C-alpha positions in Angstrom: 22.4 6.0 3.8 22.3 4.5 0.4 25.6 2.8 -0.7 25.5 2.1 -4.3 28.3 -0.7 -4.2 26.1 -2.9 -2.1 23.4 -2.2 -4.5 25.3 -2.8 -7.5 26.6 -6.3 -6.8 24.6 -9.4 -8.2 24.2 -7.5 -11.3 25.5 -9.2 -14.7 28.0 -7.5 -16.8 27.1 -9.6 -19.4 25.2 -8.3 -22.1 21.8 -10.4 -23.3 22.2 -12.5 -26.4 20.4 -14.2 -28.9 19.7 -18.3 -28.3 18.5 -20.6 -25.5 19.0 -19.3 -21.8 17.8 -20.5 -18.5 14.8 -18.6 -16.9 12.4 -18.7 -13.9 8.7 -17.6 -14.1 8.4 -15.1 -11.5 5.4 -13.5 -11.9 2.1 -14.1 -13.5 -0.8 -11.6 -13.5 -4.0 -10.6 -15.3 -3.9 -7.1 -16.7 -6.1 -4.9 -18.9 -4.7 -3.6 -22.5 -5.6 0.0 -23.1 -8.3 -1.7 -25.6 -9.9 -3.1 -22.2 -9.3 -6.7 -23.2 -7.6 -8.6 -20.2 -4.7 -10.7 -21.0 -1.9 -12.6 -18.8 1.2 -11.0 -18.3 4.2 -13.7 -17.8 7.6 -12.3 -16.5 10.5 -14.3 -16.8 13.7 -13.6 -14.7 17.1 -14.5 -16.7 19.3 -16.5 -14.6 22.6 -15.8 -16.5 21.5 -12.3 -17.3 20.3 -10.8 -13.9 18.5 -8.8 -13.3 17.5 -8.6 -17.1 13.7 -9.7 -17.4 11.3 -10.6 -20.2 7.4 -10.5 -20.8 5.6 -12.9 -22.6 1.7 -11.4 -22.9 -0.8 -13.9 -23.2 -4.1 -12.7 -24.9 -6.4 -15.5 -23.9 -9.2 -13.1 -23.2 -9.2 -11.3 -26.6 -12.4 -11.1 -28.4 -10.8 -12.4 -31.5 -10.4 -16.3 -31.9 -7.2 -16.1 -34.1 -5.4 -13.9 -31.3 -6.7 -16.6 -28.5 -5.5 -19.3 -30.3 -2.3 -17.8 -30.6 -2.2 -17.1 -27.0 -3.3 -20.6 -26.0 -0.2 -22.4 -28.1 2.2 -20.4 -26.3 0.8 -21.0 -23.4 0.5 -24.6 -24.1 4.2 -24.5 -25.1 5.3 -22.7 -21.7 3.0 -25.7 -19.4 4.6 -28.4 -21.4 8.3 -26.8 -21.0 7.5 -26.4 -16.8 6.2 -30.0 -16.7 2.6 -29.4 -16.9 0.1 -31.0 -18.9 -2.7 -29.4 -17.8 -3.6 -26.1 -15.6 -6.7 -25.3 -13.7 -7.6 -22.3 -15.5 -5.7 -20.4 -18.5 -7.1 -17.3 -17.6 -4.8 -17.4 -14.2 -1.8 -19.9 -14.8 -0.6 -19.3 -11.3 0.9 -23.1 -11.2 3.7 -21.2 -13.5 4.6 -19.1 -11.0 8.6 -19.7 -9.8 8.9 -22.6 -12.4 12.2 -23.0 -14.1 12.6 -23.5 -18.0 14.6 -22.4 -20.9 13.6 -19.8 -23.6 14.6 -19.3 -27.0 15.5 -15.3 -26.7 15.6 -13.5 -30.1 16.5 -9.5 -30.9 13.5 -8.4 -33.3 14.7 -5.1 -34.4 16.4 -3.9 -31.2 13.7 -5.1 -29.1 14.3 -8.8 -27.2 11.4 -11.4 -27.7 10.7 -14.8 -26.5 10.4 -17.4 -29.3 10.0 -20.5 -27.8 10.3 -22.7 -24.7 11.5 -26.1 -23.7 12.3 -27.9 -20.4 15.1 -26.9 -18.4 16.7 -30.1 -19.2 15.8 -31.9 -21.8 14.9 -35.5 -21.4 17.4 -37.5 -23.5 15.8 -40.2 -25.4 17.0 -43.5 -23.9 19.1 -45.6 -26.5 17.7 -48.7 -27.8 18.7 -51.8 -25.9 21.4 -53.3 -27.8 21.0 -56.9 -27.0 22.0 -59.5 -29.4 19.0 -60.8 -31.1 18.1 -64.5 -31.3 18.7 -66.6 -34.5 15.2 -67.8 -35.8 14.7 -71.0 -34.5 15.8 -73.8 -37.5 14.0 -77.0 -36.8 16.0 -79.8 -36.6 15.1 -82.1 -39.6 16.4 -83.7 -42.6 14.4 -81.9 -44.8 16.2 -79.7 -47.3 13.6 -77.0 -47.6 
């Protein structure tokens, strides 16, 4: 028997809003476009808006260099937001799966898109040490200049 109340629990009633939100990369898979080009599909589960998910498609295998460059820049920003300085294979960035980060969500003409990535907890720059600076040493002599 299917109990609708049981399945409806855990869903957010909060509508998706533009801005920064926490997310988990819950799937990273290689797919093939209708044109026959392979790309990496990265799926994000939005913590605050369950069960909402967003996708970022990275055309890392596209024949055009400018398209690949955009994909690699997005992948690099995603990696850095997840704490990775490098990954083994940009065509299969499996290391990113289950990683958490923050994403900037925007409404682009009725379609939700991801505009930017940042670490889950931004590192706050340490305040400069506020120790008093020592006065320059003054020679102890009777010369007036």
